[in-house]
N, C-alpha and C positions, 0 to 999 in steps of 0.2 A: 574564397580568395579575398584578400583585403584590398580595399581601394587605396590604401596607403602604400602599396607595393608598386613600384614602377616597373616597366618592362625590363630595364637594365638590371634591377635588383633580382628579378625572377630568374634571369639567366646566370647571375653571378654566384648562386649558391645551390648546393645540393641538399634538399631537405633530409633531416635525420628522422627516419621513420621508426617508430616503436612498433614491434610486431605484436599483434593481438593474440591472446590465447584463444582457443577454439570456442569457448563459451561466449566471450565477448564478441568474437567475429560472427557467430551465429545470431547473437542478439541484435547486432547493428545492421546485418544484411538480410534479416528475415523477410523484410518487405520486398527486397529485390527479386525474390523468387516468385512473387505473385504476378499474375497476369496484369499488364499495364492498365487494363480497363478497370481494375479494382484498386488502383492507386489514386489518391487525391489528397490535397491539403484538408485540414480540418475546418478552416475558416474561409469566409468569402474573399477576403483580401488575399491577393497572391503573395504579398510580402508583408512582414510585420512593419509597424511604424516605429520611428525613433522613440526611445524610452520604454517601449514594450518589454515585458519579460517573456522569455521563450525557453522551452525545454530543448536541450541539445544532447546529442551523443558524440563523444570525442572520437574522431576517426584516425587522426595521426598528429604527431607533434613535430613541428619544424623549428628552424632557428628563430623565426619571427613570431611564433605563437602556435596555437593549436587549431587545426582544421576540424570543424564540427559539422554535423548535419542537423538541421532544424526539424525536429520530429513532428511538429504540428503543421509544417509547411512542405509536406511530401519529401522530406529529407534534402531540401536544397542546402547548398554549402555556405558556411560562414566561417569567420575566423575570430578567435579570441586572441588578441594581441598579447605578447609577452608582458607588456607594461600594464595590461588590464587584468592580469591574473590575481594579483594580491596587492594590498596597500603596504604590506611589509616588504622588506628586502628579500628577494627571491634567492634562496640557497639551492633549492632543488625543484625543478619544474615538475618532476614525477610525483613529488609529495603534494603538489597543488592540484594537479589534473592528470588523469590517467586514461589511456586509450581504452575504449569500450564503456567508460563510465558515463552516466547521465548527469547533467548539471543544469541549474537554473541560471541564466545569464540575461543581461540587459542589452538592448539594441542601441548602439552608438550611432551608426551611419548605415544608410541603405542607398545603394546606387542601382535603381531598378533597370536602367539601360544596360549596364555591364554585369549586373547580377552580383555585385559585391555587397556583403553584409558584414560589418565590423561589430564585434560584441565585447562585453565586459563581464567578468566574473566578480571583480572586486567591488563593483557598485551595487551589488545585491546583498542586502542584509539577511541574516538567518531567518528573521521574522518574515521578511518579504518572500523569501524562498519557500518557507513552509506554507504561507497563505497561497502562493501561486501553485504549489503542487496540488492543492485541493481543486483549483480550477482545471489544471491539466488533467487530473484523474477523471473529472467529469467529462472533459472533451474526449478523452481516450475511450471512455465507456460509450459515448454517443457514436464515435467513429467505429468502434467494434460492432455495435448494433447495425449501423447502416451498411458496413462492409459485408456483414453476414447476409443481410437481405439482398444486397447487390449480387453477391456470389450465387446465392440460391436461385435467383431469378435471371442470372446471366445478363445483368444490365450494368451500364457504366456507373461507377460509384459517384463520379462528379455529377452526373445527371440526377442521381438520387439526392445528393446534397442540394442541388439547385431547386428540386421540387419539394424537399422536406427539411433537410438540415438547416440550411442557411435562412430560409423564411422563419423557422422556429427561433433561431438565434436572434433575428431582428425583432420578433414579436415578444419573446419571453426573456430576453437578455442572455439566456443560455439554453440550448436545446435540451440539455440534461433536465432542467427544471420542467420543461414541457413534457418530456418523457415520463417524469415522475407523476405529473398531473394525469397523464394518459392511463395510469394504473386504475384511476377511479372515474375520470371524466374524459374518455378518449375523443368524444365528439368535439370538445373544445379545441383540441390541437388540430383536428382535421379542418375545422372552420377557419383556422388561421392560415391555411395554405392557399397560395394564389391559384392553384388549379386542382381539380379533383383527382384522386388517386384511384387506381383499380382496387376493388375490394380485396383481391388476393394479396396485393402489396400491403394494404392496411393490416390484414390479418397477420402477415409475416412480421411486420414491424411490431405489432402488439404482442405477439408471441415472444419475440426476442426481448422486448421491454420487460415483460413479466418474468422471463427467465433470468434476466440480468439484474433487475431493480427491486424485485420483491425482497423486503427486508429479511435478513437471516439472523438468527439468534447468535450472540457472542457467548463464548465460554469464559467465565472468570474463575480464577483459581488462586488460592493461597496455601502455603505449606507451613504448618506450625508443629512445634514439639510441645506437648502438654504432659506434665508428670506431677505426681504427688507421692512423696515418700513418708507422709505423716499417717495418722491413724486411719483416715478415710480412704486413702490410696486410690484404687481404680474407680471407686464410687464417686469421688470428687472429680476425677477426670471426665467420667460420663456425664455428671451433672453440669460441668463447665461447657462441654461440647453441646449438650442439649440447650443450654442458655444461648449459645451462639446460633444454633439452628432456629431458635425461637424468634429471632429478629426478622425472619422471612416475611415477605409480603405475599399477597395473592399472585402478583406477577413474577416475583423473584423469590424462588425457593432455594435456601442454602442447605447443603447436606455435608456432613462430616464423615470421612471414611478413614479407616485405619490403613496405613501403609505398613509400618513396622514400629512397635512401641519404641520410643514415645512419639513417633512421627505420624501426624494426621494431615490429610488434605481436605481443604474446604472448597467446595465447588458449587457453581450456579450457572444458569444461562439467562441471558436477558437481551432485550432489544437495544437498550441504551447503555453504552459502556460506562458513562459517568455514574449512573444510578447503581449499576452493579458493583462498581469499585467502592462507592460510598457505603452501600449496605454491607459489603464484605468487611470493610474496616470497622463498622459497628459490631459485627459478629465477633471479630477478634477482640474488641474492647470488652464485650460481655464475657467472653471466655476468660480473659485476663482477670476481670473483677471476681468471678466466681472461684477460679482456681487459686488465686492469691489469698482469698478469704479462708481457704482450707490449707494454707501454708504450702501450696504447690507453686509451680512455676510454668511460664510459657516462654518459648523462644520462637520468634518469627524467622523461619528459614527462607521463605520467599514471600515478599509482599504481594498483596492482591494485584493481579494483572490479567489481561486478556491472553488466552493461550491458543496455540494453533493445533492442528492435527498432529504435527510431529511431537509437540509437547505431550499430547495425550498418549501417543505410542510409547514414549519414554516412561511415562507414569504407569501405563499398563504393564510394561515389562518389569518395572520395579515391584509392582504389587504381586505379579505372578511369581517373581523370584522369592519374595517374602513368604508367599503361600507354600512354595516348595520347601523353603528352609524350615518353616513351622511344621510341615508334614514330616520332614526328616527327624526333627527333634522329637515329635510325638512318637514316631516309630522307634527311636532309640529308647524312649522311656518305656514303651510297651515291652520291648525286648528285655530291658533290665529287670522287669517284674517277673519274667519267666524263671 
């Protein structure tokens, strides 16, 4: 609720509430189904400070603005005033902010006595929002680890934050950085705590840290069409693809696979996305150099990018279909020879 609303104003209008779809409703209320002892803000301060950036979920839209819940502060309520949605003229509120969506906003005013928090979307630049999302994702990971430990040991989450989370924030700047350190030097983070923890709690925390923070390899992929209709034909294509694979390093191995002529997929796995993308781009350059020297051509159908499990499933389905089509063609040819 906004501090700029008077009691008279509150009585004089009926909020226009946009109904959430089921997915948005589930997302915004998932914490409400948890035992209260496992609910807690992420940071030591009960409220954010003026000019802080915070992550919010839009709960409903009223005449004066959007009511939101502050995700890092145990979903306490705030309001993004209509005048703070955009620097441009507002033609449609729904185009600027939607129920169930998460947004990065800036804190304008905080009345701790009344619990009013006024927020602004228009004062956050895209660059600031992107940078803040990195911090928020770190905080969310810390919160997930501590909540898991609290639930497994049936202890208050806030108590665990007081013993572990908030002291680590104070000492290391962010508890996430301390947790990453714990992968190799766990004793350093235990030494930073104000009181000793039970060994069982330490073990639970470390197990959760290892499970959540151990680096996972990324899959990088690019799709290219490579063809040569000149004298060398398929030999030139094979030589070009081999040249692309040859840029591989010991850590990053690039492989070319046929999907269906002339489409090939280049794939690799790596720990660092930027290095994987860079090496994949070099592979494509090598393929282009070799195939063009043989009067062939290359068309990039999908630029190098990190791919998800769903992307892999689509590719697998495409390759299986191609195999089936090839098998049918081969069967037809065998039949025609009889």
